[in-house]
C-alpha positions in Angstrom: 0.0 -0.1 0.1 1.5 3.7 -0.9 1.6 6.6 1.1 -1.5 7.6 2.7 -3.5 10.6 1.9 -3.7 13.7 4.4 -6.7 15.6 5.4 -7.0 19.3 5.4 -9.9 21.0 7.1 -11.0 24.7 6.9 -13.8 25.9 8.9 -15.3 29.3 9.8 -18.5 31.3 10.5 -20.1 31.9 7.3 -18.8 34.9 5.5 -15.2 34.7 7.2 -13.4 33.9 3.7 -12.7 30.3 4.1 -13.9 29.4 0.6 -11.7 32.1 -0.9 -8.5 30.4 1.2 -9.1 26.8 -0.1 -10.1 27.7 -4.0 -6.7 29.4 -3.9 -4.7 26.1 -2.1 -6.6 24.2 -4.6 -4.3 26.2 -7.7 -1.7 25.3 -6.0 0.4 21.9 -7.3 -0.3 20.2 -3.5 -2.0 17.4 -4.9 -5.2 18.4 -2.5 -8.6 17.0 -4.1 -11.6 19.3 -2.8 -14.4 17.1 -0.6 -17.8 17.8 -2.2 -20.6 17.6 0.5 -23.5 16.3 0.2 -26.6 18.7 0.7 -30.5 18.5 0.9 -31.0 21.7 -0.6 -32.2 22.1 -3.8 -29.3 22.6 -6.5 -28.9 26.5 -7.1 -28.8 27.9 -11.0 -25.4 27.0 -12.2 -24.8 24.1 -9.9 -23.0 21.2 -11.4 -23.9 17.6 -9.5 -20.5 16.1 -7.9 -18.7 19.2 -8.2 -20.4 21.8 -6.0 -22.3 19.4 -4.2 -23.8 15.7 -4.1 -27.6 16.8 -4.2 -29.6 14.2 -2.3 -33.5 14.3 -1.6 -34.5 14.8 2.3 -35.2 10.9 2.2 -31.9 10.1 0.7 -29.9 12.0 2.8 -31.8 10.0 5.9 -31.3 7.2 4.6 -27.1 7.2 3.9 -27.4 8.8 7.5 -28.9 6.1 9.1 -26.5 3.8 7.6 -23.7 5.6 8.8 -22.4 6.4 5.5 -21.5 10.2 6.8 -18.2 10.6 8.0 -19.8 13.8 9.4 -23.4 15.5 8.8 -25.2 18.4 10.4 -28.8 20.0 9.5 -27.9 23.7 9.9 -31.2 24.9 9.8 -34.3 23.0 10.1 -34.9 20.3 7.4 -31.7 21.3 5.7 -28.8 18.9 6.0 -25.2 18.6 4.5 -22.7 16.3 4.8 -19.6 14.6 4.2 -19.8 11.1 2.4 -17.1 8.6 4.1 -16.6 6.5 0.8 -15.5 9.7 -1.6 -12.7 10.7 1.0 -11.4 7.4 2.2 -11.6 6.8 -1.8 -9.3 9.9 -2.2 -6.6 9.2 0.8 -6.1 5.1 -0.6 -5.1 6.5 -3.5 -2.3 8.9 -2.1 -4.2 12.1 -2.7 -4.5 14.6 0.3 -8.0 16.2 0.8 -9.2 19.3 1.8 -12.6 20.4 3.2 -14.6 23.2 3.5 -17.0 22.4 6.4 -18.7 24.2 9.1 -17.1 24.0 12.8 -19.0 20.8 14.0 -18.3 19.4 11.1 -14.6 19.9 10.9 -14.0 18.7 14.9 -15.8 15.3 14.0 -13.7 14.8 10.7 -10.4 15.8 13.3 -11.5 13.4 15.4 -12.0 10.8 13.3 -8.4 11.0 11.5 -6.4 12.8 14.5 -2.9 13.7 13.5 -3.5 13.0 10.0 -5.8 15.8 9.6 -5.2 19.3 10.2 -8.0 21.7 11.4 -8.0 25.5 10.6 -10.4 27.6 11.9 -11.0 30.9 10.1 -11.7 34.2 12.1 -13.2 37.1 10.9 -11.5 39.9 12.8 -14.3 40.6 14.7 -18.2 40.4 14.8 -18.9 43.9 13.6 -16.5 43.4 10.6 -18.0 39.9 9.7 -21.7 42.4 9.9 -20.1 44.3 7.5 -18.9 41.9 5.2 -22.3 40.0 5.2 -24.2 43.5 4.6 -22.1 44.1 1.5 -22.9 40.9 0.3 -26.4 42.0 0.2 -27.6 38.6 0.4 -29.4 38.9 3.7 -32.2 40.1 5.0 -32.1 41.6 8.7 -33.5 38.1 9.8 -30.8 36.0 7.9 -28.3 38.1 9.4 -29.2 38.5 12.8 -29.3 34.4 12.6 -25.5 34.7 10.7 -24.5 36.5 13.5 -25.5 34.8 16.4 -24.2 31.6 15.1 -20.7 33.0 13.9 -20.7 34.0 17.4 -21.5 30.2 19.3 -18.7 29.2 16.9 -16.0 31.5 17.3 -16.1 29.7 21.0 -14.8 26.5 19.3 -11.6 28.3 17.6 -9.4 26.8 20.5 -10.3 23.6 19.5 -8.9 24.1 16.4 -4.8 23.3 15.6 -4.6 26.4 13.7 -6.5 29.8 14.0 -6.0 32.2 10.8 -7.3 35.8 11.5 -8.6 36.9 8.1 -8.4 40.8 8.2 -6.1 41.1 5.1 -6.7 38.7 2.4 -3.0 38.4 1.3 -1.9 37.7 4.9 -4.6 35.0 5.5 -3.3 33.4 1.5 0.3 33.5 2.5 -0.4 32.2 6.1 -2.5 29.4 5.4 -0.2 28.3 2.4 3.1 28.2 5.2 0.5 26.2 7.4 -0.2 23.9 5.4 2.6 22.9 2.8 4.2 22.2 6.6 1.7 19.7 7.2 2.0 18.4 3.9 5.8 17.7 3.9 5.9 16.4 7.3 6.7 12.7 7.7 3.9 10.6 8.3 3.8 8.8 11.9 3.7 5.5 11.1 
C-alpha cells in the first residue's frame, strides 16, 4: 500500500472567507482534492452535481445517514442537511491524494476527531463580529432576520476556535492566504507518523 493522503480541514463562520482560501490552495500543485459535500438543499442555477455538491433528496440523505455513510453531517437549518460521504474521502486517501474540506465548525471537529494527526484543522476567524457583519451586509444576500441568525451562529462558532490546530485571522486577505499556504505546506511535507 502506498502513502495514504492527509486531510486539511478549513472551517469558519459564514462570511469569514474560508472558501477563498480553499480555492487558492486548490490552485497550487499540492495534490489537494476538494471534498464535495452532500446536501439536501435544491440545486441553485449554475451548480453542477458532483462538482459543487452531491444533491440528495431529504429521504436519500436520511437513508445514508442512518446507514452510517457520513463521516459528519449536520442539520444546519430545519430540514436543511449537509454532510461528508465517507466513501469519497476514503477513496482519495487510499489513492494517496490529500483531501481539503470546507465545512462548518462541528463537522470540522468531527472529521478531526476521526482522523487525529492525519488531519489539520484550520479555523478562519473574522477580525471581529462587527467586521463580519459589514462583510455579510456588503454581500447583499441577507435580510435583517437571516443576518441576525448568521451573526448569532458566528458568535457561537467562534467559541470553538481553540479546539482547532491553527487559527488564521482573516483581516487582510493576502496575509491570510500566505499564512494558510505556509501551515498547509508544512503539514503536508511533515513525514507521517507510522
